[in-house]
Structure formats: structure tokens, C-alpha cells
C-alpha positions in Angstrom: -153.4 82.1 -51.8 -153.6 84.0 -55.0 -155.0 87.6 -55.2 -157.7 86.9 -57.8 -160.3 89.7 -58.1 -163.8 89.1 -59.4 -165.0 92.5 -60.5 -168.5 91.2 -61.0 -168.7 90.2 -57.3 -171.2 92.0 -55.0 -168.5 93.8 -53.1 -167.3 95.6 -56.3 -170.8 96.8 -57.2 -172.1 98.8 -54.2 -172.5 102.2 -55.9 -176.2 103.2 -55.5 -176.7 100.8 -52.6 -178.1 102.2 -49.3 -176.2 101.3 -46.1 -177.2 101.5 -42.5 -178.2 104.8 -40.9 -179.1 106.3 -44.3 -175.7 106.3 -46.0 -175.8 106.0 -49.8 -172.8 104.7 -51.7 -171.9 107.1 -54.4 -168.3 106.4 -55.5 -165.9 103.4 -55.7 -162.3 104.2 -54.8 -159.7 103.0 -57.3 -156.9 101.3 -55.5 -153.5 102.8 -56.3 -150.1 100.9 -56.2 -149.1 103.0 -53.2 -152.3 102.2 -51.2 -152.1 99.8 -48.3 -154.6 97.7 -46.5 -156.3 94.3 -46.8 -156.4 92.7 -50.3 -159.9 91.5 -49.6 -161.4 94.9 -49.0 -163.0 97.3 -51.6 -163.3 101.0 -50.7 -166.1 103.5 -51.3 -167.4 107.0 -50.6 -170.9 107.3 -49.2 -173.1 110.3 -48.6 -175.9 111.2 -46.2 -177.1 114.7 -46.9 -174.0 117.0 -46.9 -171.9 114.5 -45.0 -169.5 112.0 -46.5 -167.9 108.8 -45.1 -165.4 106.2 -46.1 -166.7 102.6 -46.5 -164.5 99.5 -46.3 -166.4 96.6 -47.9 -165.2 93.0 -47.4 -165.2 90.8 -50.5 -166.2 87.3 -49.6 -165.8 86.2 -53.3 -162.0 86.6 -53.0 -161.8 83.5 -50.9 -164.4 81.6 -53.1 -162.1 82.1 -56.1 -158.7 81.3 -54.4 -158.9 77.5 -54.3 -158.2 77.3 -50.6 -160.3 75.5 -48.1 -163.6 77.5 -48.1 -164.4 77.1 -44.4 -160.9 78.1 -43.4 -160.9 81.0 -45.7 -164.3 82.3 -44.6 -163.3 82.0 -41.0 -160.2 84.1 -41.6 -162.1 86.8 -43.3 -164.9 86.8 -40.8 -162.3 87.0 -38.0 -160.7 90.1 -39.7 -164.0 91.9 -40.0 -165.2 91.1 -36.5 -161.8 91.9 -35.0 -161.6 95.4 -36.5 -165.3 96.1 -35.6 -164.9 94.9 -32.0 -161.5 96.5 -31.5 -163.0 99.9 -32.6 -165.6 99.5 -29.9 -163.0 98.7 -27.3 -160.9 101.7 -28.3 -164.0 104.0 -28.2 -164.6 102.9 -24.7 -161.2 104.2 -23.8 -161.8 107.6 -25.5 -159.1 107.2 -28.2 -159.9 110.5 -29.9 -156.8 110.5 -32.1 -157.4 107.1 -33.6 -159.6 106.7 -36.7 -162.1 104.0 -35.7 -165.2 102.5 -37.4 -168.2 104.6 -36.7 -170.6 102.1 -38.1 -170.9 98.6 -39.5 -173.4 96.3 -41.2 -173.8 94.0 -44.1 -175.7 93.9 -47.4 -177.3 90.5 -47.8 -177.2 88.5 -51.0 -178.6 85.2 -52.2 -175.3 83.4 -51.5 -172.4 83.8 -49.0 -170.2 85.4 -51.6 -172.9 87.9 -52.5 -173.1 89.0 -48.9 -171.0 92.1 -48.2 -170.0 93.1 -44.6 -168.7 96.6 -44.3 -167.3 99.1 -41.9 -167.9 102.9 -42.0 -165.3 105.5 -41.1 -165.1 109.3 -41.1 -163.7 110.5 -44.4 -160.1 111.9 -44.3 -158.7 114.4 -46.7 -155.9 111.8 -47.4 -152.9 110.4 -45.7 -149.8 112.4 -44.8 -148.1 111.5 -48.0 -150.4 113.8 -50.0 -149.2 116.8 -48.0 -145.6 116.2 -47.0 -142.6 117.9 -48.7 -138.9 117.3 -48.3 -137.6 120.6 -49.7 -135.2 122.8 -47.7 -138.0 125.2 -46.9 -139.6 122.6 -44.6 -143.0 123.3 -43.0 -141.9 122.4 -39.5 -145.1 123.6 -37.9 -147.6 121.1 -39.4 -145.1 118.3 -39.2 -144.5 118.8 -35.5 -148.3 119.2 -35.0 -148.9 116.0 -36.9 -146.3 114.1 -34.9 -147.8 115.4 -31.7 -151.2 114.1 -32.7 -149.8 110.6 -33.6 -147.8 110.4 -30.3 -151.1 111.1 -28.5 -152.8 108.4 -30.6 -150.2 105.8 -29.7 -150.4 106.8 -26.0 -154.2 106.5 -26.1 -154.0 103.0 -27.7 -151.4 101.9 -25.1 -153.7 103.1 -22.3 -156.4 100.9 -23.8 -154.0 97.9 -23.9 -153.6 98.1 -27.7 -150.4 98.0 -29.8 -150.9 99.5 -33.3 -148.0 97.6 -35.0 -148.5 99.3 -38.3 -147.5 102.9 -37.8 -146.4 104.3 -41.2 -147.1 107.3 -43.4 -150.1 105.8 -45.2 -151.8 105.2 -41.9 -151.5 108.9 -40.7 -154.8 110.4 -41.8 -155.3 114.2 -42.3 -158.7 115.5 -41.2 -158.4 119.2 -42.2 -155.2 119.6 -40.2 -156.3 117.3 -37.4 -154.2 114.1 -37.6 -155.3 110.6 -36.6 -153.8 107.2 -36.7 -155.8 104.9 -39.0 -156.1 101.2 -39.9 -156.2 99.3 -36.6 -156.9 96.0 -38.4 -153.3 94.7 -37.7 -153.3 96.0 -34.1 -152.8 93.6 -31.2 -154.4 93.4 -27.8 -154.6 90.9 -25.0 -158.3 91.8 -24.5 -159.4 89.8 -27.5 -158.0 87.2 -30.0 -157.5 88.5 -33.5 -156.2 87.1 -36.8 -152.6 88.3 -36.1 -152.4 87.6 -32.4 -149.9 84.8 -32.8 -147.4 86.9 -34.8 -144.3 88.5 -33.3 -144.9 91.4 -35.6 -148.1 92.0 -37.5 -147.3 95.2 -39.4 -145.6 96.1 -42.7 -142.2 94.4 -42.7 -140.6 97.3 -44.6 -140.8 99.2 -41.3 -140.0 96.2 -39.0 -137.8 96.8 -35.9 -134.3 95.1 -36.3 -134.7 92.7 -33.3 -137.7 91.1 -35.0 -135.7 90.4 -38.2 -133.1 88.5 -36.2 -135.7 86.4 -34.5 -135.4 88.0 -31.0 -138.6 87.4 -29.0 -139.3 89.3 -25.8 -141.7 87.2 -23.8 -143.4 90.1 -22.0 -146.3 91.2 -24.2 -146.2 94.9 -23.4 -142.5 95.3 -23.6 -142.4 93.4 -27.0 -145.2 95.3 -28.6 -144.8 98.7 -27.1 -141.1 98.7 -28.0 -142.3 97.9 -31.6 -144.7 100.9 -31.6 -141.9 103.1 -30.2 -139.6 102.1 -33.1 -142.3 102.6 -35.7 -143.0 106.1 -34.4 -139.3 106.9 -34.7 -139.5 105.5 -38.2 -142.3 107.9 -38.9 -140.2 110.9 -37.7 -137.4 109.9 -40.0 -139.8 109.8 -43.0 -141.3 113.2 -42.2 -137.9 114.9 -42.6 -136.1 112.7 -45.1 -138.6 110.6 -47.1 -136.8 107.5 -45.9 -137.2 105.3 -42.9 -134.8 104.0 -40.2 -135.1 100.4 -41.3 -133.9 101.3 -44.8 -131.1 103.5 -43.4 -129.9 100.8 -41.1 -129.8 98.3 -43.9 -127.7 100.7 -46.0 -125.0 101.0 -43.3 -125.1 97.4 -41.9 -122.1 95.4 -43.1 -123.1 92.4 -45.2 -121.9 89.7 -42.8 -124.0 91.1 -40.0 -127.2 91.0 -42.0 -130.0 88.8 -40.6 -130.2 86.7 -43.8 -126.6 85.5 -43.0 -127.9 83.5 -40.0 -126.1 85.7 -37.4 -127.8 85.8 -34.0 -129.3 89.0 -32.6 -126.7 89.1 -29.8 -123.9 88.8 -32.4 -125.4 91.5 -34.5 -125.9 94.1 -31.7 -122.5 95.9 -32.1 -122.9 96.1 -35.8 -126.5 97.3 -35.5 -125.4 100.1 -33.1 -122.6 101.2 -35.5 -125.0 101.2 -38.4 -127.5 103.1 -36.3 -125.1 105.8 -35.4 -124.3 106.4 -39.1 -128.0 106.3 -40.0 -128.9 108.9 -37.4 -126.1 111.2 -38.6 -127.4 110.9 -42.2 -130.9 111.7 -41.0 -129.6 114.8 -39.2 -127.9 116.1 -42.3 -131.3 116.1 -44.1 -132.6 118.9 -41.8 -131.7 122.4 -42.7 -132.5 124.0 -39.4 -129.6 123.2 -37.0 -131.6 123.5 -33.8 -134.4 121.2 -35.1 -131.8 118.9 -36.6 -130.3 118.4 -33.1 -133.6 118.0 -31.4 -135.0 115.5 -34.0 -131.9 113.4 -34.2 -131.9 113.0 -30.4 -135.6 112.0 -30.5 -134.9 109.4 -33.3 -132.0 108.0 -31.4 -134.3 107.4 -28.4 -137.2 106.0 -30.3 -135.4 103.8 -32.8 -132.4 102.5 -30.8 -131.7 99.0 -32.0 -131.7 97.5 -28.5 -135.3 97.5 -27.3 -134.4 97.5 -23.6 -132.6 100.8 -24.2 -135.2 102.3 -26.5 -137.5 105.1 -25.4 -137.4 108.2 -23.1 -134.0 108.4 -21.3 -135.3 109.1 -17.8 -137.7 106.2 -18.1 -135.0 103.9 -19.5 -132.8 104.7 -16.5 -135.6 103.8 -14.1 -135.9 100.0 -14.1 -139.7 99.9 -13.5 -140.7 102.9 -15.6 -142.5 102.6 -18.9 -139.6 103.1 -21.4 -142.0 103.3 -24.3 -144.5 105.9 -23.0 -145.4 108.4 -25.7 -146.3 111.2 -23.2 -142.9 112.8 -23.2 -142.8 112.8 -27.0 -146.3 114.3 -27.3 -145.1 117.1 -25.0 -141.8 117.5 -26.9 -143.5 117.8 -30.3 -146.0 120.3 -28.9 -143.1 122.5 -27.6 -141.3 122.1 -31.0 -144.4 123.2 -32.8 -144.6 126.4 -30.7 -140.9 127.0 -31.4 -141.5 126.6 -35.1 -144.4 129.0 -35.1 -142.2 131.7 -33.4 -139.4 131.1 -35.9 -141.6 131.4 -38.9 -143.3 134.4 -37.5 -140.0 136.2 -37.0 -138.9 135.1 -40.5 -141.8 136.8 -42.2 -141.8 140.0 -40.0 
């Protein structure tokens, strides 16, 4: 499928249109190279009085221009829209307060199918974490620990709702005036409903993919497979916050060439090489952190979250107990809350 864009299509011309509940579309968002998300969506800002919201419009014309089977293409797009809408409702019913969900939906009708524009409405964030984060030696540990606490809570809330996010990465950490939420559930998986990515072993961005997936390892247990993935992705996020890199990239840097998944080596054969590369990657990450106490704490957290063997990944006490939930985010939410308070005290003393 090609990524042909028809700028004259209805989805690209919503400025001035009124949506449901009195929202007026006032601005089209220009997509940047660093932006992520579905290639068939167009984004806008809408206003209602003094309030603003984010609008994701679905562009049916993309499929009409791509030359693929029209019925098949429309079914895929309709499935993506319906899944994100319905999954938002499912998550809301489980009180997932730290997840950015659709707060409204609707469609603008046109004379033809490709002129019809379904849309989802979201609360408007200040931006994602990349607009705020810094990697200088004078790290602002306070807001980073606060943000990581919020995202650990978000993942925990999703897991309690039976949902695996699958796409935890910097561009999906949204800043709402210092309150952080996990966004873009369109690639999330749940056993509660069938979605466009339900048959995939991993539905997120492959730049952040856990190593076992790259070697074709497939855990049959749905929760173990998918919650282990979220656990790894959260560790990846921690690495990014303090180094600007991610564990998948660091692992690749230290993995010997003959043990790379492209060489056809099995996951079992690769394990000792992955562990050796992981040890080096964690040490490099640790060296990026100027504060010795926080460097030790964070490297231990990353070691737990990103361990390349999924059965041994997660909170140590839970890993040791055969029937416990290895991948529970509760201990990490607590840990980052404590670290935030420590950071506040440190910086208070520093400026006294």
C-alpha cells in the first residue's frame, strides 16, 4: 500500500467545520517527521468557548487512492476507528485516569464514502515528553520521576482492565500541565475485543521491540506475552529519559554480529549473548547519570524491567514467586514516587 495523500480530500479540509457537542475546528496540525501515529489520520485543534481539544480525523480517501481492494481497505480503516473508539469506552469503564482516551466521536457526512470523515476527540495535551526532556548533567530528576510514576500507574490501570498498550514510547507520553498520561491506544491489545492488530505477536513500534520478539520467540500465554512486552517497553522509556537512547538500540550496539537475529540464530542460542550485551548496555546507561545514588537505583530498575529473558523480567520478589505477577507496575509506581520525593529533598538542600 502506498502512502498517497489527497490534500483536497474532505479529511484535510475540516477547518471551520462544527463537530459534535459544539466543537468548532479552528486549526489543522502539520505533521512533523518525528510525529507518530496512523498514516490515515489527519489532526486538528477544535475550540468550544475557552476550551480546546485535539481531533483525529480518519481519511477514507487514502484507501480510495491506494489501488488496493476497496472493500478490504475500508474494512481495515473502519476497524481501526471502531476499535480505538470502543477500547476507549472499555478503559473508561475501568477508571483508567492516567490514559489519554477519546472523549467524543462522530462523523462528518459527505456525498460519497471518501467524503465522509469519522473522527475521535481527545483532551488537548501541551505536547509529548520530548518537548520537555533534557539530557544535560543538571538533570531535572523531579519531573522525570513524577512522569515515570504517572506512566507506571497508567500501565497498571490498563493491565487491570485487561489491556496491553504495546506502544509505550516517548511520543506517547503526553504532558497535561505537569500531569502525564499514556496516549495512543490504537495499537493496544485486549482479549475483550478483536482489533486490527490482534493477530500480531507485537503491534507497537519495532524500534522499541523486546529482543525475544525479534528472534521469533512466542509465549502462548496472552498475559505473560503482552505484559512482559509492556514491562520491557516501560524500561525502554526509563532509559530514554536519562540518556536519550533506548535499551533496544543499546543491546544492538553490544550484541556480537553472529548472535544477531538476522543471522538465523534461535532465541535459545542467543540468550547468553543477549545477557552479556544487556550487562554492557545497563552499565553504559548507568554512566549517563550524574547522581550516583540515582544512577544505582535507576540501573537496577532498568535491569529488572528490560531483562532479555521475559520469565525473569519484572519485580524481583514477584519473579521469585512462581504464581505472582512478574510484570506488575505497582512496585515501580511506588518506587518512582519515593524517588521523586528524594529528588525534591536533594534539590531543596542544593538551593538552600
